C-alpha positions as CSV (number, residue, x, y, z in Angstrom):
1,X,256.1,57.8,152.4
2,X,254.6,60.3,154.9
3,X,251.0,60.2,155.9
4,X,249.1,63.5,155.9
5,X,245.6,64.4,157.2
6,X,245.9,67.9,155.6
7,X,245.2,69.6,158.9
8,X,246.5,73.1,159.2
9,X,246.8,76.4,157.3
10,X,249.7,75.4,155.1
11,X,250.7,72.4,153.0
12,X,253.2,70.2,154.7
13,X,256.7,70.4,153.2
14,X,256.8,66.8,151.9
15,X,254.4,67.7,149.1
16,X,255.3,69.2,145.7
17,X,252.5,70.8,143.6
18,X,252.8,69.7,140.0
19,X,250.8,71.9,137.6
20,X,251.5,70.7,134.0
21,X,249.3,73.3,132.3
22,X,250.2,76.2,134.7
23,X,246.5,77.2,135.0
24,X,245.5,75.5,138.2
25,X,245.8,77.6,141.4
26,X,247.9,76.3,144.3
27,X,246.1,73.9,146.6
28,X,243.9,75.5,149.2
29,X,244.3,74.4,152.8
30,X,241.0,74.8,154.7
31,X,242.4,73.9,158.1
32,X,240.9,70.4,158.0
33,X,241.3,69.4,154.3
34,X,243.3,70.1,151.1
35,X,241.5,71.2,148.0
36,X,242.8,70.9,144.4
37,X,240.9,73.3,142.1
38,X,240.8,72.4,138.5
39,X,239.7,75.2,136.1
40,X,236.9,74.6,133.6
41,X,237.1,75.1,129.9
42,X,240.4,73.3,129.5
43,X,241.4,69.6,129.6
44,X,243.3,68.4,132.8
45,X,243.5,64.7,132.1
46,X,246.2,62.1,132.5
47,X,246.1,60.3,129.1
48,X,248.2,59.8,126.0
49,X,249.1,63.2,124.8
50,X,247.3,64.9,127.7
51,X,249.4,64.6,130.9
52,X,247.8,67.8,132.2
53,X,246.2,67.0,135.6
54,X,247.4,69.0,138.7
55,X,248.8,66.8,141.4
56,X,250.4,66.8,144.8
57,X,253.3,64.3,145.0
58,X,255.9,63.4,147.6
59,X,259.2,61.4,147.3
60,X,258.8,57.6,147.7
61,X,261.2,54.8,148.0
62,X,261.3,52.1,145.3
63,X,260.1,49.4,147.7
64,X,256.8,47.6,148.4
65,X,254.2,49.9,150.0
66,X,250.5,50.5,150.5
67,X,249.0,54.0,150.2
68,X,245.4,55.3,150.8
69,X,243.5,58.5,150.1
70,X,240.1,59.7,151.2
71,X,238.3,62.1,148.8
72,X,235.4,63.8,150.6
73,X,234.4,65.6,147.4
74,X,233.5,62.5,145.3
75,X,232.8,63.0,141.6
76,X,229.3,64.0,140.6
77,X,229.4,65.7,137.2
78,X,230.5,64.0,133.9
79,X,234.2,64.1,133.2
80,X,235.4,64.9,136.7
81,X,238.2,62.6,138.1
82,X,240.2,62.2,141.3
83,X,242.7,59.7,142.2
84,X,246.3,58.6,143.0
85,X,249.4,58.5,140.9
86,X,252.6,56.5,141.3
87,X,255.4,57.9,139.2
88,X,258.9,57.1,138.0
89,X,259.0,60.4,136.1
90,X,256.6,62.7,134.2
91,X,255.9,60.2,131.4
92,X,256.2,56.8,133.1
93,X,253.7,56.3,135.9
94,X,250.4,54.6,136.9
95,X,247.1,56.5,137.5
96,X,244.4,55.1,139.8
97,X,241.1,57.0,139.9
98,X,237.4,57.3,140.0
99,X,235.7,59.4,137.3
100,X,232.2,60.3,136.4
101,X,231.6,59.1,132.9
102,X,228.0,60.3,132.4
103,X,225.2,61.6,134.6
104,X,224.5,58.1,135.7
105,X,227.7,56.2,135.3
106,X,230.8,56.4,137.6
107,X,233.9,54.2,137.0
108,X,237.0,53.1,138.8
109,X,239.9,53.3,136.3
110,X,243.6,52.3,136.1
111,X,246.1,53.1,133.4
112,X,249.8,52.5,133.1
113,X,252.0,54.9,131.1
114,X,255.3,54.2,129.2
115,X,256.9,57.2,127.7
116,X,253.6,59.1,127.9
117,X,251.5,56.4,126.1
118,X,248.6,55.1,128.2
119,X,247.4,51.5,128.5
120,X,244.1,50.9,130.4
121,X,244.3,48.2,133.0
122,X,240.8,48.5,134.4
123,X,237.6,50.5,133.7
124,X,235.0,49.2,136.1
125,X,231.5,50.7,136.9
126,X,231.2,51.5,140.6
127,X,228.4,52.8,142.8
128,X,230.7,54.4,145.4
129,X,229.8,58.1,145.5
130,X,231.5,60.0,148.3
131,X,233.5,59.9,150.3
132,X,235.7,57.8,148.0
133,X,238.5,55.9,149.7
134,X,241.3,54.5,147.4
135,X,244.0,52.1,148.2
136,X,247.1,51.1,146.1
137,X,249.3,48.2,147.1
138,X,252.7,47.5,145.5
139,X,254.4,44.1,145.9
140,X,257.3,44.0,143.5
141,X,255.9,44.5,140.1
142,X,252.3,43.5,141.2
143,X,249.9,46.3,141.8
144,X,246.4,46.1,143.4
145,X,243.9,48.9,143.3
146,X,240.9,49.0,145.7
147,X,238.1,51.4,146.5
148,X,235.7,51.8,149.4
149,X,232.8,54.0,150.4
150,X,233.5,53.7,154.2
151,X,237.2,52.9,154.5
152,X,236.4,49.5,156.0
153,X,234.9,47.4,153.2
154,X,237.2,47.3,150.1
155,X,236.4,46.2,146.6
156,X,239.4,45.1,144.4
157,X,239.2,46.9,141.0
158,X,242.4,45.5,139.5
159,X,245.5,43.5,140.1
160,X,248.1,43.6,137.4
161,X,251.9,43.5,136.7
162,X,253.8,46.5,135.7
163,X,257.5,47.3,136.2
164,X,258.1,50.8,137.5
165,X,261.0,52.4,139.3
166,X,259.1,54.5,141.8
167,X,260.3,58.0,142.7
168,X,257.2,59.6,144.0
169,X,253.5,59.1,144.9
170,X,250.6,61.4,145.3
171,X,247.1,62.5,144.4
172,X,245.6,64.3,141.4
173,X,242.4,65.9,140.3
174,X,241.2,66.4,136.7
175,X,238.5,67.0,134.2
176,X,238.1,66.0,130.6
177,X,235.7,66.5,127.7
178,X,235.9,65.8,124.0
179,X,234.6,69.4,123.5
180,X,237.2,71.3,125.6
181,X,234.9,74.4,126.0
182,X,232.4,72.1,127.9
183,X,235.0,70.8,130.3
184,X,233.6,71.4,133.9
185,X,235.6,73.1,136.7
186,X,236.1,70.8,139.6
187,X,237.2,71.1,143.2
188,X,238.6,67.8,144.6
189,X,238.9,67.7,148.4
190,X,241.0,65.3,150.5
C-alpha cells in the first residue's frame, strides 16, 4: 500500500478512480490536496442496492495492514459522507466513514458488504468536525476503526471480525437523501 500526500498537479499512478454512476467528475488535484466532487440531486451512497459513491482505490496485498486518511473538508451538511473502503471486489467490501446525519448529529459508521448486501457494524455519534482523521487496522479477520480530530488522540469506533480477501483499499466521498432531489452536492478534500 503506497502512502500519498496528494501533492502535485496530477494524481499519482497507483490510484484508480471508480465512478459507479458515471456522473462524478475526475478528482481535482489542487497542488496540495485531492478533491472528490460529488454531484447533488442524485444518490452517491454505499449501501444495499446503492453502491454508487465515487472513490479512489489502489491495489493492496491480502495481509495485515494499517491505513490512515486525513479529510480536511469534514462533513457539515446533512447526508454528506467521507471515508475509507477496503474491497475484495465491487460487491464485497467494508466501508468506514463519518457522515452528517442531521444539522446537529455527526456519526462514525462501519458496514460490511457481502454480495452487495450491507450489515452495519457501528453507528456512533461523534463530535469530531474537521479535519477528520480515520484509521483502519487489519489483523487477520479482525478489523479496528478509529477516528481523531488531531491525528494524535484516537477514539476506537469499532472492532469486529469479518473475513475478506483484500484486493484494494482507498477513500470515497458520498451523499444520500431519502428524497433524491434534495441530495446535497459535496466536495470532500484529502
